[in-house]
C-alpha positions, 0 to 999 in steps of 0.5 A: 766791771767784772768780766762775765762768761757770755755762754753761762750768761745766755744759758741762765736767761731763757729770753734775752731777746736780741743781742749784740756783742762787739770786742776784739779777739784774744790775740788782738788780730780781729774786731769781732761782732755777733748778733742773735735774734730770738722769738716767742710768736710764730711770726718772730720765729719764722725768720732766717738770716741771709747774706745781703752784700757786705751785710745781712738781712732778715727774711721770712722762712715761710713767706705764707706764715708772715703776718707782719713784717713790721719790726722783724724784717730789716737789715741787722748789719751793713758796712759803710767804708771802714765802719760795720753797723749792727743793730736790732732794727731798721735803725741800721739804715738810719745810721748808714744813711746819716753817717753817710751825710757826715752825722755821727753815730750818736746824732743819727740815733737821736732821730729814733726812739724805742720800738712801737710795740706796746706794751713792751716798747722794746729797746732799740740797741745798736753798735758800730765798729771802726777799723783803721790801720790795724786799730779799732774802736767801737760804740754801743747804744740803747734807746729805751722807754722810761721803765715802760712809760712811752712818754719819755725816751732814754738814750745811752751811748757807750764808746770804747777806744782801743779795746783790750785783747780778748774783751768785748761788750754785750748788750741785749733787749730784755732782762728775761721773759715776762709780760710785758718784757722787761727792758735791758738795764745798766751798761753793756756787760763785759765779756770775753772774746775768743780767737776762733770764729767757730768756737765763738759761733758754736759757744753762743748758739749752743748757749741760747735757749733751744725753744726761743733762739732763731738766728745768729750772725758772727763776724771776725774783721782782720785788723790788718787786711780788712778781710772778714769771716762770717758765720750764719746759723739759722734754726729754720733750715 
């Protein structure tokens, strides 16, 4: 698979929806993840990321404008021991709770399907990073309808062991704007990962469509110490 420039990829897509990036920094010292959300409606755009323990959650920027918390208020990032869970919905909690009961990432997601937001039936995208003694591995998942037909749920899991320095994978919910919104197709895209959290955060944020972007979270996890550095950028401030 050809490695692509994630900044150019985002600049050329006005509405990738919600996206997850996971990989390893170019110097091999950090596990890296990023998660962003976008919105077209007032309800979707009326959000910010806030810290919540070791993770984050979404919150209404202006509570008086929150018309429907369903599907937009959730914890995108939670930490379970040496595992970091990143998703685009409340399946974060499903993965956390069931993995805490000794189920696997894939088994946990078998209890869930795509979102119930007809006619889009937005895919549920999820990722998990495991760090251990200076090493890392990660997996990504997508649960989607059968080309817009909600009668069938299609489940895909991609696992990456001993990832290459400076490489990661990018998965998002939509191929682009549309009505209904066209679901993501194919396997996660191979992208480059830099060393610097500020460089990565600024590059991603500046590449996202100015009208549609809402919030961005980036985290670097030191593979030797487990220490984390995180950045949150909210359009609503």
